[in-house]
N, C-alpha and C positions, 0 to 999 in steps of 0.2 A: 177776519179769519175765515169767513165765507169763500173770500179768494183763493185764499192759501189753500181750502181744501178742495175746490174745484181745480187748482193748479194740481194738487197731488195726483186728483184722480185720472186728470185727464192724461198725466205724465206715468200712471201706473196703466193705464188702459193701451196706451201707444208702444210700450214696453211689453207687454203682453202679446199685442198683436205682433212684433217682430221676434217674439223668443224661439229658441230651438226646440222647445215642446210642441207649438202651434204647428212649426212645419213639418215635424215628425208624425204628428196627428193627421197632417193634409188640412189644417183648418184654417188656412192663411184668409180666405175670401171671407168667412163669416166673421173672423176675428178684426179683419181690415174693416169690414161693415160698422160693425160695434164701435172701432174708433173715429172711422169719421161721423156718426151719430151723434158719439160722446163729445167729441170736439164741436160740433155745431151747437149742440145743445150747450155745452159751456162756454161757447161765445154769445148765446142769448142770454143766458143767467148772468154771465158778467156784465152784460149789457145792463140789464134789468137791474143787478145791484147798484151798479157804478150812480144810475137815475135817481135812486131810492137815497143813497148816501149823500149824493149832489143836492137834494132837496132837501134834508135834514139838515146841510152845512147853509144851504141859503134862507133857512129858518133863522139863524143865528149871525149870518153874515149879509152884508151887502152882495146885491147879484154882480153879475162880471159886467154888465151893461151901465152899473153904477158907480164901478171902478174907473179909474183913469188907466189909460192903455201904457203900458211899459214897455220899453226896449231892452229890457234885461232879457237875458238868456240863459234859459235852466237846462241844460243836456239832459239832464235826468228824464226817466219815462214814468208814467203813472202806471200803478200795478196793471189796469186793465190791459193797459200797452204792452207791458211785460209778458203777462199772459197770451194775449193775441202772437206776440213773435216768436213764444216758445212754441206753442201749437204747430204755427204754420212752419219754423223751423223744421218741426219735425214729421212734417208732411211734404216739405221741400227734399229731406235728404231719404225718408224711407219710402215716397212715392215717385216723384219729380225724378228724383236722381236716377232711379233704376230704368226710366222712360226713356233717357235723354240721349243715348246713342243710338236707340233706335228711330227715335224723332227726326235727329238730325240726318239718318240716313233716309228715311222715307219724306224729308221736307213737308211733316206735316204733323200736328199735336195728334196724338190718339182722341177719339171721341169720350173713350172713359175718363180722361183726364179733365175733359171739360165737366164733364158729369159729377165727378169726386169733388172739384172746385166747388161747385154749385151745392153739392149736399153739407160742406163744412162752411155755407154761408159768405163766401169772399163778397159777390157781387151784393148781398141785403147787409153785409155789414158795412158797404158804404153810401147806404142810402138813409135817410131819416126814417124814423119811424111812419111820419104821419104820410109818407109814399109809398110804405110799405116795408121799409129796411128794420134794423135792429136798434138805431142811434137815433139820439134828440138832435144832435146836431154834428155833421160831418168834420173831420178832422184832418187837417193837410197832413201833419206829423204822422197821424196813424196809417192814412193812405200811402206815406213811403214807407214804412214800416213794412206793410203788405207787399210791396213792391219789392224791397232791398229783400225780405227772407224768400220769396217766390223765385227770385232772380239766383240765390243761393244753391238753388237745386239745379236750375238750368236757364238761361236766359233766352233761349229762343222760347220754350215753352212760356216762360214768364210773360212775353210778349205777347204770345197767342192769347193767355188767361187774362192778361190785364185790358187787352183791348176793348172789350165790351164794359169792363168796370171802366174804364177811363172815360167813355161815353157815357155812362152812369152820372159820375162826377161832373162832366161839363154841363149835363141835363140838371143837374140836382142845382148846381150855381146860378145857373143863367137862364134856364129854359121857361117859358112862360107856361101858366097853369096849363092852358090846352095844350102844350108841347109836352108837358110832364105825362098828363093824361093819356096821348095819345103813342108817346114813344118811350117814357118810362116806365110807366106801370105795366106796359105787357112785358119789358125785359123782366120784372120782378116776378110777375106771375109765371113769366115761363119757366123758372126753378123747380115751380111743383110738375111742370110736365116732363116726360122723357125726351121730348126734342127741344131744348133751349131756344131761344132766340138769340141772335150775335148781331153786333155793331162793333165798327170801327171808325178811327179818325186818320182822314186823306189829307196829309200836308204837303208832303216831297213832292217834287217833279225831278223829270228827268231834262233836267238843266245844269251846265257845268256850274259850280260854285253857287249853288241854290241858296238863294235870300228868301226866307219865308216872309220877308216885308216887301217882295219885289215878284207879286206871284202872277205866272201866266195863263193860269185857269181864271175865267172870268165869267160873269153873271150880267146879263142885261136885263134891264125891265121891258116886259110885255104885259099884254093885257090879262089881269087875273095872276100875276104871277111875276117867272124869271125865265130865261132862257140858260143854261151851263153849258159853256164849252173848256176844253184844256184834257190834259193829261197827268195824271198822279202815280209814284212809283213808290217801292217799298211798302205798300200798303197791306198792315198784316191782317190775317183771315180773310181776306178780300173774296176769295172765292165762297166761303160761308157765311159772310156780311148780309142781314137781311136790309140794314140801312147804315148810310154812311154818314159822318159829318165831315163836308167838304170846306177847305178854306177856299176861297175865291176872293177875286178884286172887282169890284164894282165899277162902273164907267166914271165915277168919281176919284178911281184911285185908291178908296178904303177897302181894308181888307175883312172878311167876316166870315163866319160858318154858317154854312147851309146844310139841312137835313134832307138827304135824299135817298128816297127808297131803291134799293137795288134793281126791282124789277120794272123800273120806269124804261120806257123805249128811248134807245140811245145809248145805253152804258155798255162798254164792251170789258170783261175782266179775263185777263191774260195771267195764266201763273208764271211767275219771275223770280224764282230764288235767286238769292246772293251768295256772297263769300260767307256770310255769318247770318246767324239767327234763321236756318233754314227751318227749324220747328214753327217758326213763325207763320208759314205759309203766305210770304210776301207776294204781290202782286202787282201788276199795273192796271191801272183802272182808265179808261179812256171815256170822256163825256162830249157827246156830239148833239148838240142841239136840244139836251136834255131838257123838257118845260117842268117847272119844277111851280108848286103852289104860290099865294102869296103868304102863308104862314111857314114855308120853306127857311126864312131867316130865323138863324137862333135867337131867342131872347129878343130884348128891347134895347132901349137905349143905354141899359146898365152895361151891356157887355161891351168889355175892354180886350182888343184882340192882344195888346202885350203883355197884358197880366195873363192871359190864356196860355202864351208861349213861355211863359217864366214859368207857371208850374207844369207844363211839359218838359221843361228843360229839369224842375226838380226830378220828374218821375223817371227821366235816363239817369239821372246822376244817383239817385237810390239804388237803379239797376246795377249801375258800374261799381258802388260799394257792394252789393250782395253778390255779383260774381267775384270782385277782387277778392273778396271776405273766403270765396270757395277756392281763389289760386292759391291765398297764403296757405289756408289749413290742409290743402293737399300738398304743398312743396314741403312744410313742415314734415309731415309725415313720412314723406317720400326720402328726405333728406336723413331723418334720422335712423331710417332702416337701410337706405343705401350704404355699402361698407367700400372703401376703397385704403389701400395699403392699411390694411389692420383696423379701420375705426371709421364711423359715420362721418358722410361729407359734411355733416351740418358742424364736424369741429373744425372744419377751414375757416379761417376769418374773412375769406372772400365771399364764401356761402353765407354765414351767418349774419354778414352786414348785407347783403342782399334783401335774404328773408325778413331781416329786422328793419331796412327801407320800405320794403312793401308794408309792413304794419304801420309805420310812422306815416305813409302818404294816406294809408286809408284812414287814419283818426283824422286827418286835417280834410280829409274830404267829406267824412262824417259831420265835423262841426260845421263845415261851412254848408253843407246841407240842411242838416238840421235848424243853423241858426235863420238861414231864409225860410224855411216852413214855418217857423216859431214865429216869425214875424208875419207872413202871411196870415197865419190863425187868429192873431192880435188885430188883425186889419192894418197893420204899419205898412209903410213903403217897403217893398224886399225885390224891388226891381234889379238894383245893385248886388246886392247879398247873391240872388238867383243867377246873375252873370258872373258873376268870380266862383260860383260853386260850378256852373256848367264847364268854366273856361279851365278850371284846375281838375275836374274828374276827365274832361276831356282828353287833357295830357297825361295825368297820371295812369288812365285805365289803359292806355296804349304801353305805357310803361312797366306796368303790373303785369300785363299780359304776355310783353316780351320777356322780362325776367322770369317769368313763372316757366316758359318754354326753355330758356337759357340753364334753370337750375336744374331740369331734368334732361340736359344733354340730348344725345339722341333719341331716347325716350319722348321727348318734348315733342317731336316731329311728328310720330305715329298716333294712331287713332285708338291705340291700345289704353293710352291714358287722356282723360279728357281735357286735359290744359290746352292742346292744340285748338281744339273746339272752342275753349272760352278764350282763347287770345282770339280767333276769328269774330266771336261775338262782340268783343270789346272793341272792335273798331268802328261800331254803328253808333258809339256814344257821339262821336264828336261830327256825326254827320246825318242824323236820322232825327225824325220828330214823330209824332203820332200817338204817343201816352199823353195821359194827365193825371195830376196826382189832387 
């Protein structure tokens, strides 16, 4: 009941912020501020409520660790997850979507959006309470729902907003206590300051048929640390990042992540916008004999590079689902309103079947992605499931983007409609890394 009340309250506040009365009285800014603060507070209350309810359940039932892991997959979400998704869906439609066109034109995400994302607790909700966040235990499924909801607003802006969150996810999962204290805690504390800290993951390299298991960026052990050389491409928010997580190969051929302060000597950052994801501020970062300290290598022997890549693939799958859903929502409305020969074009079977196929493929993408995330959350092997999800989402993302443009006809080719931007963004699903669930 408490969560229902919170959900109704958040819904009412957001509806009020977008009402015509508020616009007429020119009170948009104060109303939006109230909405952001209410959403952030709602997240905290939801988290607190869930923790207390779980404690009560554990008093009568065995703890999760005492239960045997199961491979059964429940595709339904918890009430907490539904409330988070509903709130972020509103944030995406009412805030991100309105800034998307200009962000694409300027090839950067407005600073105000980073601030607003911080105010609703996006980063803090991905970090355990003991490290300064809102939750007891990080959830892979919840992380994917967050990525999906934000990408529904705009995929380029979502990439920018999720870059620092992805680094926090990696540090939370694999970072040592010293690394968490030195790198993760400042990220959380920066939320309380006007100028937040930024971080990003650098995996991609400017080589044909790039393979993350065959990296040209390398580290060489030296006295008191490492020497880093190589070049990374398509690094989101590269010019803003205070530090990077860089994937590099050791002399023995092993791949690992290294924490690299962007202020170190030998680092060159060049703005390098691509065909899509322009709002992410993609950059090329070059490392020339960059000297790293001994503790630069992320984590300890528990770090597993393939698991890192699998979770990164799931993050991109969630982005594809969010953007694909935005395309479906847009073309349904457009085709119902666009008339030809005296009736909506959605009455034509060829149009209706194409729209139906988008919905079918989206459901398949969701089920594969959520199943892989569910297994990861249970501590079960999920490499096969993550690979299948990535293959399907990479293929169907382009199909959905292409069909979205096709359904709009000539309008699908012009910037007046956002589908052409979503088409360009969806191309990144098959070729880029750099986010993490």
